[in-house]
N, C-alpha and C positions, 0 to 999 in steps of 0.2 A: 678320184676323178678331178681333172683340171678343166675349168670352164673359163675361157678368155673372152672378155667382153670388150668389143672393139667397135670402131666406127670409121668411116672414111673422112669425117671432118669433126672439128671440135664443136661443142655446144649442143649435141644431139640428145644428151641425157644418159650418156654411158655410165657416169659415176652414180647417177640416180638409180639406174637398174642394178649396178653392182652392189651398192650398199643395201638396198631394200631386199634384193635376192638373198644376200648373205645372212640377213636376219630372219628369213623365212624358212631356210633349209633346215630340216630336223636333225641332220647328221652334224657331227663336229665340223666346223667350218673355219677356213683360213682365208682372209682377204689380203691380197697383195696389191698395193697401189704402185703400179709400174709407170705411171705418168710422171716420170722423175723430174721433168722440167717444171711441172706445176701440179704437184699432188694435192688433191683436195678432198679425198674420201674421209679424212680425219675430221673434217668440219661437220659431217653428218653423224659420225659414230663416236666422236670424243674418246678415243682410246687412251688408256694409261700407258705411256711409253716407259719400258723398263730396261731396254737395251739399246746400244748405239755402237756402230762399227764404221770404220772408214772403208771406202772403196778405193783400192790402190791399183794403178797400172804402171808398168815399167816404161821408162823413156831412156834413150841412149845418153850415156855420159862418156865423154872422150878423154882418154889418157894421152895427152899431147906427147909425153915422153916416148910412148910406144908407137904412135901413129906414124906411118910412112906416106900418108896421103895418096894411097893407091886408088881411091875413089870407088872401091868395090861396094862400100856401104851406100854410097850415093846412087850407084847404078841399080842396086837391088830394091831400093825404096821406091814404091810406086805412088807414094803420097807426098813426095817432095819435102820430107821431114829432115833430110840431111843434105847439105851442100858443101862441097870442098872447093874453096876459093884460094888459089895460090897455095900457101902453106898453112891454111887455117880451115878447120872443120866447123861449120855452123850447124846448129840443130834448132829445129822449130817444134817444140813440144805440142803446140796446138794442132799440128798436122799429123802427129805420130799416132798410129793405130796399135802400137804395142805388140806387133807381130813377132818381134825378136829376130827378124831376118838379118838385120845389120850386125847384131852380136854374133850370130851363127857364122856369118861369112867372113868376118874380119880375120885375116891370116895372122895378125900380130896380137890378137886378143886385147886390142886397145879400146874396145867398147864394152862398158859395163852398164848394167841396168841401174837406173835411179828411180826412186819411188815418186810417183805423182799422184796426189789425192784428187780423185774425180768428184767425189761426193760422199754422202753418208747413207747408212741404212739404219732406220729406227724400228724397233720391234716392241710389241706390247700386247695388250688385251683390251677388248671392248667390254664394258661393264654389262653384266647379265640383264640389267634393267633396260639398257638400250638394245641389247641383242635378243630381246624377246625371250628371256629366261635362260639363255645359254651364253657361255663365255666364248667370244670369237677371237681367234688369234689374228693379230693385225701387224703387217709389215709394210713400210713405205720406203722408197728411195728418194733422195733429194740431191740433185746435181748442183755442184758448186757454181757460183756465178763466174762466168767467163769460160767454163768448160763446154765442150760440144759433143763429147762422146757418151751418149746415153746408153747404148747397148751393154757395155760392161757393167753398168750399174743395174740395169734391168736383169741381167743374168744372175747377178749376186742376190738381188731381191728374190728371184725365183728359187734359189737354194733353200728358202724358208718355206717352200710348199710342204703340205702335209701329205705324205705318201699313203696314209690310211684313210683320211677323211676327204672332204671336198675342199678344193682350192679355187677361189674366185680371183681372177686377175683383172684388174682395171687397167686396160692397155692405154697407151697414148693414142691420140687421134692421128689420122692420116694413113698412109700406106708405105712409109719409108722404113729404114733399117730398125729403128726402135720398136715399131709395131711388129715386125717380123720376129724380133727377139721376144716379144711378149706373147705371140701366138704360137710360135713353133713348138711342137711337141704337146700341144693341148689336145684334150679329148674332144672338145667341142668349142666352136667359136660362135658367140652370140653377137650378131651385128645390130647395132642400134641406129635407127635412121629417123628421119622426119619427112612428112609428105609434102616436100617442096622441091622445086627443080634443082636447087643446090644439094639437097639431101640425096636425091636420086642419082645425080652425077657422081658424087663422092662415094655413094653406096656401091655403084657399079665398079669403081676402082677397087674398093675393099673386097668385093666378091671375087674379082679376078685374082686378087692376091691369095685369098683363102683357097681358091681352086688349085692354084699352083702348089700350095702346101698340102693339098689333099686332106683337108680336115672337114668333118661334117659341120654344118652350120645352119643357122636359122635367123629369123628377123624379129626384132621388137620395133614396132612403130610408135614413136613418142609423139605427143601432141596430135594424136589422131583426131580427125574431124575438121582440121583446118587444111588448107592447101587443096590438093586434088588426089585422084586415085592412081596416079602414074606409078607410084611405088608398088602398089598391089599388082598392077598389070605387069610390071617388070618381074615381080616375084613369081607370078604364075608362069610367065614365059621361061624363066630360069629354073623353075621347079624348086623354089626355095620356100620352105614353110614359114608362114607368118605365125609365130608362136604366141604373141601377145600384142595388145594395143593399149597404150596409156593415153587416155583422152585429154584433149586440151581443156584444162579446168583451172579456174582462178584459185580454187582452194590449194591445188598442187603447187601453183606458182607462189602463193603466199607461204606455204610450208617450206618450200625450197629457199626462199629469201631469208627465212629464219633458221636455216640449217636443220630442218626437221625432215623425217622420212615420210614418204607417201603413206605407208601403212599406219603411221601414227595419226594422220589427219583423216584418212579414208580407210578404215579397217577392212572394208570389203576387198581391197587390193591384196590383202594377205593371201586369200584363196587363189587369186590370179597368179601371184608369184609362185605359190606352191604348185599350181597346175603347170606353170612354165618349167619349173624344175623337173616335174614328172615327165613332161614331154621331152626335155633334153635327155634324161636318163633313157627313155625309150629309143630315141634316135641314136644315141651312143651304143646301146645294146644291139640295135639292128645293124649298125656298121661293123661291130665286132663279129657278129654272126655271119655277115656276108663275107668276111675275110677268112 
C-alpha cells in the first residue's frame, strides 16, 4: 500500500506526520522523501545512507555537420528549448522537458541526446532504535542547485517503493506538477492542514487536486486547538474524514526543534498514529470493494 502525505502549503507538519507514522506502522515500511527541493525527513530519522545514484535526463545535442536548419525541431518544441537563428541552432537545457520530440522528428538525425544530471537519489535504512524496533527503508531525492525539473527526480525516487510492504511518501508542498508526481498512483492521500485561513485556502486547492486524481483521502489537522473550526466545517461539507488531530503543544514544538519525533516526547501519540493507520487501511479497503 502506498500512502502519500501531502498538503496545499508548506509548514503544515507533513514531514512530522510522515516520519511518526512510518515508525508506528507494524508492517515493513519504506519512507520516500519526495520533497526533492528541500528534503528534511532525514533530520528526524537519521538514516544510514548506503546507496547513491544520479538522476539523468536527456537534452538535445546538435550535430552541425548534419543539420540543415529546417526548424522542425524548433516547431515541435512547446517549451522554447530550441531556437534556429540564421544558420545556428541554440538550445536552452533549463527549458527542456526531455520529451525526445526533437530527436524523433529530425529528418537528418542531427540531434542526439546528451545526459544532464538533475540531482541524486540516496538510499539507506533507519536504525531500529529510531524506528521503534524495526528497520525502515529510507530513500530521498535531492535536486541539484539551478535545476527546475523536480518530477523526473520524484518518479525515480518512487521506483524504490516496496511492492509488498507499506510505502509512505512525503510529498512536496503545493498543488503543482511535483505534487502530482508524488500522489499519482497512490492508494491513499493523507492531507495535512492547520486550522488557519491560510491552511484552509490551500487545503481546498489540494482537495480539488486529489479529487481530479480520484484517490481516497482524509485529513490530519496539525496544531489543533488554535485558530478556528473552519477547517472542520469545510471537511464536513466536503465529506472528508478528519482522521487525526495533533494538538498545539509546546512539548511537540520543543521536540521538533531538536529533530525528535512526537512519539518520543509524548508516547500516547503512538496509539493515535496506529489508529490513523488502521483508519486508512479501512478506507482503502472500502474503496477497493466499491470498485
